[in-house]
C-alpha positions as CSV (number, residue, x, y, z in Angstrom):
1,X,6.4,1.2,-12.5
2,X,7.5,-0.8,-15.4
3,X,10.1,-2.5,-13.0
4,X,7.1,-3.1,-10.2
5,X,4.8,-4.7,-13.0
6,X,7.8,-6.9,-14.4
7,X,8.0,-8.1,-10.5
8,X,4.2,-8.7,-10.4
9,X,4.6,-11.4,-13.6
10,X,7.7,-13.2,-12.5
11,X,6.2,-13.8,-9.3
12,X,2.8,-14.7,-11.1
13,X,1.0,-11.9,-8.9
14,X,-0.4,-10.0,-11.9
15,X,-4.2,-10.5,-10.3
16,X,-3.4,-8.1,-7.3
17,X,-2.2,-5.5,-9.6
18,X,-5.4,-3.5,-9.0
19,X,-4.9,-3.7,-5.2
20,X,-1.1,-2.3,-5.5
21,X,-2.2,0.1,-7.6
22,X,-4.9,1.2,-5.1
23,X,-2.2,1.6,-2.7
24,X,0.1,4.0,-4.8
25,X,-2.9,5.9,-5.9
26,X,-3.7,6.6,-2.1
27,X,-0.4,7.3,-1.2
28,X,-0.1,10.1,-4.2
29,X,0.8,13.6,-3.3
30,X,2.3,12.3,0.5
31,X,5.4,14.2,1.3
32,X,7.6,11.6,2.1
33,X,11.1,12.4,3.9
34,X,12.8,9.8,1.5
35,X,12.4,8.5,-2.0
36,X,12.7,4.7,-0.9
37,X,9.8,5.3,1.3
38,X,7.2,5.8,-1.4
39,X,5.0,2.5,-2.1
40,X,6.3,2.3,-5.9
41,X,9.9,2.2,-4.7
42,X,9.0,0.0,-1.7
43,X,6.7,-2.4,-3.4
44,X,9.2,-3.2,-6.0
45,X,11.7,-3.8,-3.6
46,X,9.7,-6.1,-1.7
47,X,8.8,-8.2,-4.7
48,X,12.5,-8.2,-5.8
49,X,13.0,-9.9,-2.3
50,X,10.6,-12.7,-2.9
51,X,12.3,-15.6,-4.6
52,X,10.6,-16.8,-8.1
53,X,11.0,-20.4,-6.4
54,X,9.1,-19.3,-3.2
55,X,6.4,-22.2,-2.7
56,X,3.6,-19.1,-1.9
57,X,4.7,-15.7,-3.2
58,X,1.3,-14.5,-2.4
59,X,1.4,-15.3,1.2
60,X,5.0,-13.7,1.4
61,X,4.0,-10.8,-0.1
62,X,1.0,-10.4,2.2
63,X,3.2,-11.0,5.3
64,X,5.9,-8.5,4.2
65,X,3.3,-5.7,2.9
66,X,2.5,-4.4,6.5
67,X,6.4,-3.8,6.9
68,X,6.5,-1.2,4.3
69,X,7.8,2.4,5.4
70,X,5.1,4.0,3.8
71,X,2.4,2.5,6.2
72,X,4.5,4.3,9.1
73,X,3.6,7.7,7.9
74,X,0.6,9.5,9.3
75,X,-1.7,12.4,8.5
76,X,-4.4,13.7,10.9
77,X,-6.6,16.7,11.2
78,X,-8.5,18.2,13.9
79,X,-12.3,18.2,13.8
80,X,-14.9,18.9,16.7
81,X,-11.7,18.6,19.2
82,X,-10.7,15.1,18.0
83,X,-8.1,13.8,15.5
84,X,-9.1,12.6,12.4
85,X,-6.5,10.1,11.0
86,X,-6.0,9.3,7.0
87,X,-6.1,5.6,6.4
88,X,-4.4,4.9,3.3
89,X,-6.1,1.6,2.7
90,X,-9.3,3.7,2.3
91,X,-8.8,7.1,1.2
92,X,-6.6,8.6,-0.9
93,X,-4.2,11.2,0.8
94,X,-5.3,14.0,-2.1
95,X,-8.9,13.9,-0.9
96,X,-8.3,13.4,2.9
97,X,-5.8,16.7,2.3
98,X,-8.9,18.5,0.1
99,X,-11.6,17.5,2.5
100,X,-9.5,19.3,5.7
101,X,-10.3,22.8,6.3
102,X,-7.2,23.1,8.5
103,X,-3.6,22.2,8.0
104,X,-2.9,18.7,8.2
105,X,-0.4,17.3,10.8
106,X,2.1,14.7,9.5
107,X,4.5,12.5,11.1
108,X,6.2,9.1,10.7
109,X,5.9,6.6,13.3
110,X,7.5,3.2,14.5
111,X,4.2,1.2,13.7
112,X,2.5,0.5,10.8
113,X,-1.2,2.4,10.3
114,X,-3.6,0.8,10.1
115,X,-2.2,-2.0,12.3
116,X,-0.4,-5.0,10.3
117,X,-3.1,-7.5,10.9
118,X,-5.4,-5.0,9.2
119,X,-3.0,-4.5,6.3
120,X,-3.0,-8.2,5.9
121,X,-6.6,-8.8,5.8
122,X,-7.0,-6.1,3.5
123,X,-4.6,-7.6,1.1
124,X,-5.8,-11.0,1.7
125,X,-9.6,-9.6,0.8
126,X,-8.1,-8.4,-2.4
127,X,-6.3,-11.6,-3.2
128,X,-9.6,-13.3,-2.5
129,X,-11.5,-10.8,-4.7
130,X,-8.7,-11.4,-7.5
131,X,-9.2,-15.1,-7.8
132,X,-13.1,-14.7,-8.4
133,X,-12.1,-12.4,-11.5
134,X,-9.3,-13.7,-13.9
135,X,-7.1,-11.0,-14.9
136,X,-4.9,-11.9,-17.8
137,X,-1.1,-11.1,-17.6
138,X,-1.3,-9.2,-21.0
139,X,-3.1,-6.3,-19.8
């Protein structure tokens, strides 16, 4: 996580740290096929690929966020004859798993879930909220 935090500071994105930590927390416990698909690794790589000279690193980050491999992983359970899908922007995987009385089905898709536009709106709302509350980089 230290490397991730260094990248946030380098790009002046420290204010969205809590949103990033929320994504990481919500994926905690998910059995990824590959270590580089975990949120910590993929977020760090995403940030490292954004130039510190970029005019708007926040926009670049928000545009690329839905492309992270972690959003291509799914989990669902059956309830009343319908599939209930885990939404990693709204619920921790461990909570979703604990709420299930049946075995979860997990797989990887070619597409992001939630949809890319929803992920972008989610991070935009977090960026907007972070501008309302100043978070010093020293925390």
